C-alpha positions in Angstrom: 125.9 -53.2 185.0 127.7 -50.0 183.8 126.9 -47.9 180.8 129.9 -49.1 178.9 129.0 -52.8 179.4 125.4 -52.1 178.5 126.3 -50.3 175.3 128.6 -53.1 174.5 125.7 -55.5 174.3 124.2 -53.6 171.3 123.8 -55.6 168.1 126.8 -54.5 166.1 125.1 -55.5 162.8 122.3 -53.0 163.6 124.5 -50.0 164.4 128.2 -50.4 164.5 128.6 -47.0 166.2 125.9 -47.5 168.8 128.4 -47.1 171.6 129.4 -43.6 170.8 128.3 -40.8 173.2 127.2 -37.4 172.0 125.2 -34.4 173.3 124.6 -32.4 170.1 121.1 -31.5 169.3 119.2 -33.7 166.8 119.2 -31.2 163.9 122.9 -30.2 164.4 124.4 -33.6 164.0 126.9 -33.7 161.1 129.5 -36.4 161.3 129.8 -40.2 161.2 129.1 -41.6 164.7 126.5 -38.9 165.3 124.3 -40.3 162.5 122.2 -43.5 162.5 123.4 -46.2 160.1 120.5 -45.6 157.7 121.4 -41.9 157.7 124.9 -42.7 156.7 123.6 -44.9 153.8 121.5 -42.0 152.6 124.4 -39.6 152.9 126.6 -41.8 150.7 124.0 -41.5 147.9 123.1 -37.9 148.6 125.1 -36.3 145.7 126.5 -37.5 142.4 127.5 -35.8 139.1 126.3 -37.0 135.7 129.3 -37.6 133.5 127.2 -37.0 130.4 125.5 -33.7 131.3 127.8 -32.5 134.1 124.7 -31.8 136.1 124.5 -32.5 139.9 122.0 -35.0 141.2 120.9 -34.7 144.8 118.6 -37.1 146.6 117.2 -35.9 150.0 114.5 -34.6 152.2 112.9 -31.3 151.6 112.9 -28.5 154.2 111.0 -25.3 153.4 112.7 -21.9 154.2 111.6 -18.3 154.6 112.8 -17.6 151.1 109.9 -18.5 148.8 112.1 -19.9 146.0 114.6 -21.7 148.1 114.4 -25.1 149.8 117.1 -27.0 151.7 117.7 -30.6 150.7 119.2 -32.8 153.5 120.2 -36.4 153.5 117.9 -37.1 156.5 114.6 -35.7 157.8 116.4 -35.2 161.1 119.1 -33.0 159.7 118.8 -29.4 158.6 122.2 -28.8 157.0 122.3 -29.8 153.4 122.3 -28.0 150.0 120.2 -25.0 149.0 118.0 -25.7 146.0 116.6 -22.8 143.9 113.2 -23.7 142.5 112.2 -21.4 139.6 108.8 -19.7 139.9 107.4 -21.8 137.0 107.9 -24.9 139.1 105.9 -26.1 142.1 107.7 -26.4 145.4 107.9 -30.0 146.5 106.1 -30.9 149.7 107.9 -30.2 153.0 109.4 -33.4 154.3 109.1 -35.3 151.0 112.0 -37.3 149.6 113.0 -36.0 146.1 115.6 -36.3 143.4 116.8 -32.9 142.1 118.9 -32.5 139.0 120.5 -29.2 138.1 123.6 -27.0 137.8 125.3 -25.0 140.5 124.2 -21.3 140.8 124.3 -18.4 143.2 121.0 -18.3 145.1 119.1 -15.4 143.2 117.0 -14.1 146.1 120.0 -13.8 148.4 122.1 -12.3 145.7 119.4 -9.6 145.0 118.7 -8.7 148.6 122.0 -9.1 150.3 124.5 -8.8 147.4 126.0 -12.0 148.7 126.8 -15.0 146.5 125.6 -18.2 148.3 125.9 -21.5 146.6 122.7 -23.2 145.5 121.6 -25.6 142.8 118.9 -24.8 140.3 116.1 -27.4 140.2 115.9 -28.2 136.5 114.0 -31.3 137.3 112.4 -32.5 140.5 111.1 -36.1 141.0 109.4 -37.4 144.2 111.0 -40.7 145.2 109.5 -43.5 147.2 111.7 -45.1 150.0 110.7 -48.4 151.6 112.4 -47.9 154.9 110.9 -51.1 156.4 113.0 -53.2 154.0 116.2 -51.2 154.2 116.7 -50.2 157.8 116.1 -51.4 161.3 116.3 -49.7 164.7 119.6 -50.0 166.7 117.6 -51.1 169.9 114.6 -53.3 170.3 112.1 -52.6 173.1 113.9 -54.8 175.7 117.3 -53.2 175.0 115.8 -49.8 175.0 114.0 -50.4 178.3 117.2 -51.9 179.8 119.3 -49.0 178.8 116.9 -46.3 179.9 115.9 -47.7 183.3 118.9 -49.8 184.5 119.2 -47.6 187.6 115.5 -47.2 188.3 113.6 -49.3 190.8 110.3 -49.9 189.1 108.2 -52.8 187.9 109.2 -54.1 184.4 105.7 -53.5 182.9 105.9 -49.8 183.9 109.5 -49.6 182.5 108.2 -51.0 179.2 105.4 -48.4 179.1 107.8 -45.6 179.6 110.2 -47.1 177.0 107.4 -47.0 174.5 107.1 -43.2 174.9 110.5 -43.0 173.1 109.2 -45.3 170.4 106.0 -43.3 170.0 103.1 -44.3 167.7 102.0 -42.9 164.3 99.0 -40.6 163.8 95.6 -42.2 163.3 92.6 -40.4 161.6 93.0 -36.7 162.4 94.6 -37.4 165.8 98.1 -36.5 166.6 100.4 -39.5 167.0 102.4 -40.4 170.1 101.8 -42.1 173.4 100.9 -40.6 176.8 101.5 -42.0 180.3 100.6 -40.4 183.6 102.0 -41.1 187.1 99.8 -40.8 190.1 102.4 -40.8 192.9 101.2 -42.6 195.9 104.8 -42.8 197.0 107.2 -39.9 197.3 106.6 -37.3 194.6 110.2 -36.1 194.8 111.4 -39.5 193.6 109.0 -39.4 190.6 110.2 -35.9 189.8 113.7 -37.3 189.7 112.6 -39.9 187.2 110.9 -37.4 185.0 113.9 -35.1 185.1 116.1 -38.0 184.1 113.9 -38.8 181.1 113.7 -35.2 180.0 117.5 -34.8 180.0 118.1 -37.8 177.7 116.7 -36.2 174.6 118.2 -33.0 173.0 116.2 -29.7 173.4 114.5 -29.9 169.9 112.9 -33.2 170.9 112.1 -32.4 174.6 109.7 -29.5 174.2 112.3 -26.8 173.6 112.4 -26.0 169.9 113.1 -23.0 167.7 110.8 -22.1 164.8 113.7 -21.6 162.5 117.3 -22.9 162.1 119.9 -21.0 160.2 121.6 -22.5 157.2 124.1 -20.3 155.5 122.1 -17.2 156.2 118.8 -18.8 155.2 116.1 -19.4 157.8 114.8 -23.0 157.6 111.6 -24.1 159.2 112.4 -26.6 162.0 110.7 -30.0 161.2 107.9 -30.8 163.6 108.0 -34.6 163.5 108.1 -35.8 167.1 108.8 -34.6 170.6 108.6 -36.0 174.1 107.0 -33.7 176.8 108.0 -34.5 180.4 106.8 -32.8 183.5 103.6 -31.9 185.5 101.0 -30.4 183.3 97.6 -28.7 183.9 94.1 -30.0 183.0 93.8 -27.8 179.9 97.1 -28.9 178.3 96.5 -32.6 179.1 92.9 -32.6 177.8 94.0 -31.1 174.5 96.6 -33.8 174.0 95.0 -36.8 175.7 91.3 -36.3 175.0 91.1 -34.0 172.0 94.2 -35.6 170.5 95.6 -32.3 169.2 98.9 -30.6 169.5 98.9 -26.8 169.6 102.5 -26.7 168.2 101.7 -28.7 165.1 103.9 -31.8 165.7 103.1 -35.0 163.9 103.6 -37.1 167.0 103.8 -36.0 170.7 104.6 -38.4 173.5 104.0 -37.2 177.1 104.7 -38.4 180.5 103.4 -36.4 183.5 103.1 -36.4 187.2 99.4 -36.1 187.6 96.9 -34.9 190.2 93.4 -36.3 191.0 91.7 -34.3 188.2 94.3 -35.3 185.5 95.3 -38.8 186.6 93.1 -40.8 184.2 93.5 -38.6 181.1 96.7 -40.3 179.6 96.6 -43.4 177.4 98.2 -45.4 180.3 97.5 -44.1 183.8 100.0 -45.5 186.3 99.9 -45.4 190.1 103.3 -45.8 191.7 102.8 -46.9 195.3 105.7 -49.2 196.1 108.2 -48.0 198.7 110.8 -49.8 196.6 110.5 -47.2 193.9 113.9 -45.4 193.5 116.2 -43.9 190.9 120.0 -43.5 191.2 121.5 -40.2 190.4 123.6 -40.0 187.2 124.2 -38.1 184.0 121.5 -39.1 181.5 123.1 -37.2 178.6 125.5 -40.2 178.2 122.6 -42.1 176.9 121.5 -39.3 174.5 123.1 -40.4 171.2 122.2 -44.1 171.3 118.6 -43.4 172.5 118.3 -40.6 169.9 119.4 -42.8 167.0 116.9 -45.5 168.0 114.1 -43.0 168.6 114.4 -41.3 165.2 114.7 -44.6 163.4 111.4 -45.8 164.9 109.8 -42.8 163.3 110.6 -44.1 159.8 108.1 -47.0 160.1 104.3 -46.5 160.1 102.7 -49.9 160.9 99.4 -50.2 159.1 96.1 -51.4 160.5 93.0 -52.5 158.6 89.4 -51.4 159.2 88.4 -54.9 160.0 91.1 -55.2 162.6 89.9 -52.0 164.2 86.3 -53.1 164.4 87.2 -56.5 165.8 89.6 -55.2 168.4 87.2 -52.3 169.4 84.4 -54.8 170.2 86.8 -56.8 172.4 87.9 -53.6 174.2 84.3 -52.4 174.8 83.4 -55.8 176.3 86.4 -55.6 178.7 85.6 -51.9 179.6 82.0 -52.9 180.5 83.3 -55.8 182.5 85.7 -53.6 184.4 82.9 -51.1 185.2 80.8 -53.8 186.6 83.6 -55.6 188.5 84.7 -52.4 190.2 81.1 -51.2 190.6 82.0 -47.9 188.9 79.3 -45.4 187.8 78.4 -45.2 184.2 80.1 -41.8 183.9 83.5 -43.5 184.0 83.0 -44.6 180.4 82.4 -41.1 179.2 84.8 -38.9 177.3 88.0 -38.2 179.2 87.3 -40.6 182.1 89.2 -43.6 183.2 87.2 -46.1 181.2 86.7 -43.7 178.2 84.9 -45.9 175.6 85.0 -43.3 172.9 86.6 -43.7 169.5 89.5 -41.5 170.8 89.5 -43.1 174.2 90.8 -46.4 175.4 90.3 -48.0 172.0 92.8 -45.5 170.6 95.1 -46.0 173.6 95.2 -49.8 172.9 95.8 -49.1 169.2 98.7 -46.7 170.0 100.3 -49.3 172.3 100.0 -52.0 169.6 101.5 -49.7 166.9 104.3 -48.6 169.2 105.1 -52.3 169.9 105.1 -53.0 166.2 107.6 -50.2 165.6 109.8 -51.5 168.4 109.8 -54.9 166.8 110.0 -53.5 163.3 106.7 -55.1 162.1 104.9 -53.4 159.2 101.3 -54.5 160.0 99.2 -54.6 163.1 96.7 -57.4 163.5 93.6 -57.6 165.7 95.5 -60.0 167.9 98.2 -57.4 168.4 95.6 -54.8 169.6 93.9 -57.3 171.9 97.3 -58.3 173.3 98.1 -54.6 173.9 94.9 -54.3 175.9 95.0 -57.7 177.7 98.7 -57.6 178.7 99.4 -53.8 179.1 96.5 -51.5 179.3 93.9 -53.4 181.3 96.3 -54.6 184.0 97.6 -51.0 184.3 94.0 -49.7 184.6 93.1 -52.2 187.2 96.1 -51.5 189.3 95.5 -47.8 188.9 91.8 -48.0 190.0 92.7 -50.2 193.0 95.5 -48.0 194.2 93.8 -44.6 193.7 90.3 -45.7 194.9 88.9 -44.2 191.7 85.4 -45.4 192.5 85.0 -42.6 195.1 86.4 -39.9 192.8 84.4 -41.0 189.8 81.2 -41.1 191.7 81.3 -37.3 191.9 80.9 -37.1 188.1 77.7 -35.4 187.0 74.1 -34.9 187.7 72.5 -37.0 185.0 69.1 -35.3 184.9 70.7 -31.8 184.8 72.9 -32.8 181.9 70.2 -34.4 179.9 68.0 -31.3 180.2 70.6 -29.5 178.0 70.0 -31.7 174.9 67.2 -32.6 172.4 65.1 -35.2 174.1 64.1 -36.8 170.8 67.8 -37.5 170.0 68.4 -38.9 173.5 65.4 -41.2 173.3 66.4 -42.4 169.8 69.9 -43.3 171.0 68.5 -45.0 174.1 66.0 -47.0 172.0 68.6 -48.1 169.4 71.3 -49.0 171.9 70.9 -52.7 172.5 73.1 -52.6 175.6 75.0 -55.7 174.5 78.7 -55.9 175.4 80.9 -55.0 172.5 78.2 -53.5 170.3 79.4 -50.5 168.2 76.1 -48.6 168.4 73.6 -46.9 166.1 74.7 -44.8 163.2 74.1 -41.1 162.7 71.5 -41.9 160.0 69.7 -44.4 162.2 69.4 -41.9 165.0 68.2 -39.2 162.6 65.6 -41.5 161.2 64.4 -42.7 164.6 64.3 -39.3 166.1 62.8 -37.5 163.2 65.3 -34.7 163.6 67.3 -33.4 160.6 70.7 -35.1 160.2 72.9 -32.0 160.6 71.0 -31.1 163.9 71.5 -34.7 165.2 75.2 -34.5 164.4 75.5 -31.2 166.3 73.6 -32.7 169.3 75.7 -35.8 169.3 78.9 -33.8 169.3 77.8 -31.7 172.2 76.6 -34.9 174.1 80.0 -36.5 173.6 81.7 -33.5 175.1 79.3 -33.6 178.1 79.9 -37.4 178.6 76.3 -38.4 177.7 77.2 -40.5 174.6 80.4 -42.1 173.3 81.5 -43.0 169.8 83.3 -46.4 169.8 83.8 -46.2 166.0 83.4 -43.3 163.5 79.7 -42.5 163.1 78.5 -45.1 165.7 77.1 -43.8 169.0 76.1 -45.4 172.3 74.6 -44.0 175.4 76.9 -43.8 178.5 
């Protein structure tokens, strides 16, 4: 099936211009077919003039600039160009990225007029009101997950489950707790690494530079430097241990993006760090050469639309699904006869709060975005585990003979010697060992050990980093 035929299958009601090609960067798009349908709707309501007061009313997204009194208001969070708004010193600047309604008259931007003796059009913010937009009820993505996967990987020889995992990287997943959002997948190439590199190169070239790891700190708008929004990006390549641990284990992004998806060709020491570690061993794996930039605009419009939905998840759902995941992790450890260390932080069966439990939640919220569903249930998280993550982990363990690698983990006695034995004994005594249990609380451990609470918290944090304990839910600890 050719690109034209595939694009022709798009739902015209979702995006009537979904078949238009384009290679412009995301923040440089300006005209009709370059914009998603919901962006065009916002653009049509961006400016109006009050017939009574003759003031201008603008409704858009705030972008902060290097000028302390100027902001840029754009019709989409994914556009930089818009109107300059002068905010008087006695008014508070609206939050970067917020959607606001600004009312005021046209003026020359005072700071530019004073410093550059140049008259640049702006609008004085005589009133600023933060507006609420319910995107879930007004827009929908131009592609669902099946269409997205089919368009991306039509010319790639790879199993459908793996294709769907990589398609979810473009959908991403919202942040949770203090962790950066996104989804990470790693490839341990049992087959030819050159073929895998071709796949990664193909994926990298689909997105424009600003969303593929190459971004500028500022964009220029009529001589004013505007901070580039750091909403989401997709990193593709082969990354070292430090960079992958920061993103996959510590769940942080050094560049300050809200969401970061990553797919990497991994080595033995990094292969189990991503949310979904995949081992590609089939000799049937292949990718046809082609120009991926032809897919850029339709994929881009779908990807930025997914970002407008943040599927919610309740605490009850998290606790219920975490218990299920812990039971399955313990079952996998026993069935593969893996050492206890494989359940420690950063290992293949990472049972910590930010480990496989987070990975399953990310997959569930990514799926909800792709299906445009506002709420994630416990059944959704369990399904993400049962149908996607656990099968991928099992295949990965079998194909990479992880048992041998993981057995080289750590000298238990040597590690234990580094920590407060009272705290270790308390955790061991309070841990029932039952499958699915969330573990003792910080207060329980402090009471049982007789050690001050803040010292226990410090010890537990260090023990997590060393792989001695894990934290399946916030404030609950179990011994590895």
